[in-house]
N, C-alpha and C positions, 0 to 999 in steps of 0.2 A: 160296450162292445159294438163294433161297427158291423154293417151288413157283410162286408168282405171277410170278417173274422168268423162269423157264424155261418159257415158254409160246409156242407157235407164232406167235401174233400179234405178239409182241415180238421175234421172231428176224429178223435181217436176211436170212436165206435163204428165208423164207416167201414164197409167191407168192399175193397176194390173189385170191379167186375171180373178181372182175371182170376179171382179166387172163388167166385160164386156163380158165374154165368152172366146173363144179361140183366140189366136194370139196376136201380139203386136200392141197396139194402144196408141195414146196420143192425147193431145189437138191439136197438130200441124197436126197430121195425123190420124183422127178419123176412117178412112176406112182401116187403116193398115200402119205401119211404113215401109218405103221402105227398101229393102234388103241392099242397099248401106249403110244405117245407122245401121241397126241391125247387119250387118256383121262386122262393125267397119271400113269399107273402108272410110267412110266419118264421121268425127267428127261433129256432128250437133251443133257446137258452132258458125257456120256461116250460113247465109241464104241459103236455097235451094228452088227451085220452089215448089209452092203449099204448103209451110209450114205455111201459114196464118200469117207470121211474128213472129212465135213462134220458138225459138231455146232452146237449153239446158240451164236449170237453176238448180242449185243444190237443191235437195229436203231437207227439214228440217229434223232434227233428229227425230221429231215426225212422219213425213211421212215414213221415213225409218224403224222405229220400227214397224209400222203398216204392213209393207210389208214382214216381216220375221215371 
C-alpha cells in the first residue's frame, strides 16, 4: 500500500468534518486522530495503541463520492 492510499480521507472509518464538527476523527479515534497518523508519519494499516482494533480500510466508491 502506498502513502497516498493510506490516508484518512480514503478510509471507510473516517468521519467527515461536516458530520461531526471540527477536527479529524474516525471510528478508531473518536476523540481525535493522533498527529502521527494525520501527518503521514505512521500509516495506520498496522495497529496502534488505543485504536480499538480498527485500522485503515479503503472506503467504497459511494463513500468517497459523498465526501466531495
